[in-house]
N, C-alpha and C positions, 0 to 999 in steps of 0.2 A: 711374835714370831719374826725372825730375821728373814727378809726376802732377798732373793738373788745372791745368796751366799754361795761362794765357790765350793764345789765338792772337793774332797781331798783324796788323792791317790798316792800309793807308795810304789816305788820302783826299786827292786832289789837286784843287785848284780855282783858278779865276781870281777875283780879287776881294779885298776887304779885310775891313772890320769886319762887314758884313752876313753874309757866308758864315761867317766865323769864329764869330759868335754862334750861328748855326743849327747848325753842326756840333758845337760844344761842347755845345749843348742836347741833340741826339740822342745824343751820346756818353754824357752823364750818364744819360739816360732808358733807353737801349736797350743800351749796350755795357759799362757799368761792370763787370758781372758776367760778361761773355761774351768780351770781346776788348779788347786794348790798341790804341788808335787813335792813329796818327800823322797829323797834319793838316799838309799842305804847301801853302802859298799861293804861287802864281806871281806874281812882281812885275809892275809895269806894263810893264817892258821885255820880258816874256815871256808867252806864251800857249799854249794847247793846240795851236793850229795849228803853232806852232814846234816844240813837243815832238813832234808827229806827223811833221813834215817831217824832223826829225833822225833819228827812228827809221827813216823810209823810206829815207834816204840810206844807212843801215847795213843795208838789206834786212831790217829788223825782227829783226835778230839781237842787237841790244843791248837791255838791259833798261831800264825806265823810270827806275829810281833812278839808274843810271849816267848817263843822258842829262840828268836834272835837275841832277846835279852839274856837268855840262859847261856847262849853259845859263847859270848865274848864280853869281857868287861868294858872295852872301849865302845862297842856297839850299845851295850846296855846304858852307858852314860849318855851317849848321843841321843838315844830315843827313850830316855827314862820317863818322859812325860807323855809318851804316845801309847795308845791302846788301839786294839784292832777295830773297836767301834768308832774310832775317829775317821776311818777310811771307808770309802764306798767301793774301792777297787784295789787289788794287789796284783802287780806284774813282776815276773822274775825273768831275768835274762842270763843266758848261759852260752859259753863257747864250747863247741863240741870237741871233746878230747878223744881222738880216734883210738888212742891206746888205753883209755880209761885209767890213767896213771893215778888219779886222785879218788878213785872209788874206794870207800872204806873196806878194809880187808874182810871184815865180817860179812860183807854182802857178796863175797865170792865173785863168780862170773855170771851172775844173773843179768838179764837185760834191764839194769836199773833205770836207764834213761827212759825206756818204754813205760815202766811203772811210774816214773816221775811225771811223764806227760799225762798219764791217766789220773794221777793225783792232782796235779796243777793244771786243771783244764777249765777253770771257771774263775774269772777275776773277782767275782763277788763272794766267793767262798774261800778256799785255801789259797787261791791265786792262780794266775795263768802264766805258763812257762813258754818262752820264746827262745829258740836255739839258732845261733849263727854257725855256719860251716865255712871254714874251720874255726873262725873267730870273728870278733866284731870288726877287726881291721879289713875284712872282706869288702867293706863299703868303699875302700880305695880302688877296688877292681872296676867300679862303675865309671863309664865314660859319659860325660855330658853330651858329646857330639853324637855318639851312636845310641845313647840311651839303653845301653846293655852292659853286661859284664865283659871284661877283656878276656878272662880265662874261664873255661867251663868247669874243669875238674883238676884235682891234683891228687897225688898219692898220699897215703897216710903218713909215710915217712917224711914227705915234704912238709907236712903240717908243723913239724918241730921248728923249722926255720922260717915259717911263713911270715911271721910278724916282721922279721928283719928284711925280708925280700920284697914284700908287696908294696906297691904304690910309691916308688921313688919319685916318679913324675905322675901325679894324679890330680884330677879335678877336686877330689875329696881328701887331699892330703892334710889340710889344716881343718880339723873338726870344728874349730871355733868360728870359721867363716863360711860354713855351708849355709847357703841361702834357702829360703822357702821354696823357690822354684827348683833348686837343685834337689830338695827333698822330693818334690813331685816327680822329677826324673828318676831318682833312686827308687821310688815306689813303683813306677812303671817298669823299670828294669827288673826289679825283684818279683813283681807280678809275673812277668814273662818267664823268668828263670825258675820260679817255684812251679809254675804250670808245666814247664817242660820236664822238670825233674820228676814230677808226680805222674803226669799223663801223656808226656811226649807231644803235647800240643799246647798252644797258647789259649788261656781262658780269657776271652775279651768281654765277658758279661760279668758284672759284679756278683749277682746272686749265684751264678754257677761257680765262680771262683771261691766264694765263701763256703759254699756247700761241699766242694771237692778238694780244696787245698788247705787243709788244717795242718797245724804243727805236727800232729800225730801222723798224718798221711805223708808229710814231707819226710819225717824220720823213717817211716817204714820203707818209702821209696829209696832213700839214701842207703838203708841197710841192704835191700834186695838188689838194687841196680848198681851200686857202687862199692859199698863197704865189703859185703860178702862176696861179690862177684869178682872184683879185681883190686881190693884193698885201696880204694880211692874214695873221694867224696866230691859231690857237686858243690861248687862254691856258691854261697848264698848268705845274705845278711838279713837278720830277723827284724831289725828296727823298722825298716820301711813296711814290712808286713804287719807289724803292730799298728803302725799309723793307719794303714788301709782298713784294718778291722775296727780300729777305734773310731775313725771318722766316716766310715762307710761310703755310701754313694756320693756324698758331698766331696770327699777327697778323690774318689774314683773318677768323677767327671773332670776335675781339675787336672789330674795327671794324664788323662786321655787327651785333653785339649793341648797340653804341652807337647804331646807326641805327634800332633798333626802338623 
């Protein structure tokens, strides 16, 4: 039996260069000594809605890796030697599309994202889904000096041009050069922002945060307080929240020390 072998996790996301650089960065800072990470990019012709829809057609009895191979020839070639049994954990990352422009037509106007969050709610089963609002570029909203986000919310119409407008001058503008300490700052800022979005108060205790601030709770709060109320969303990046949940109180203590 091989001892101390790294576990393997798979990260699946929509997007191209932006996400690739971010996930390569966190892999280097946080997973080099702990896990082997396989990163799978969904092409322009595919998205997480389609992935979920195909799983639904199979009554969620097919695994994510098998469905990815069926979705696209390029992906199939890249992961042809991979099987779901190779991985201990599956994580999916998604940018919120306020207008649901890429929801498959056959799904109509159902709250598909709510159903997806219920499906993708366990990293050791079908996978765990994390959502950024409005998109992964929201990491550029974080200021190292204030340890907070520069902007609280924006209208859904502004989401269309958000990528071009955000972070012209930002501590997090170059994703390749985000340091580990900067990630701790981002985790602390995202902890505060997620808490305020969900409960209108900061959760300063790790156990309370994990209990009350889930991805599903964040989405429901976004719907009730922002999307349905005034056609806006609270800006929030999901990658720091993923790191908090993955590393638990170990990371929580480090990010709290940074904030002192």
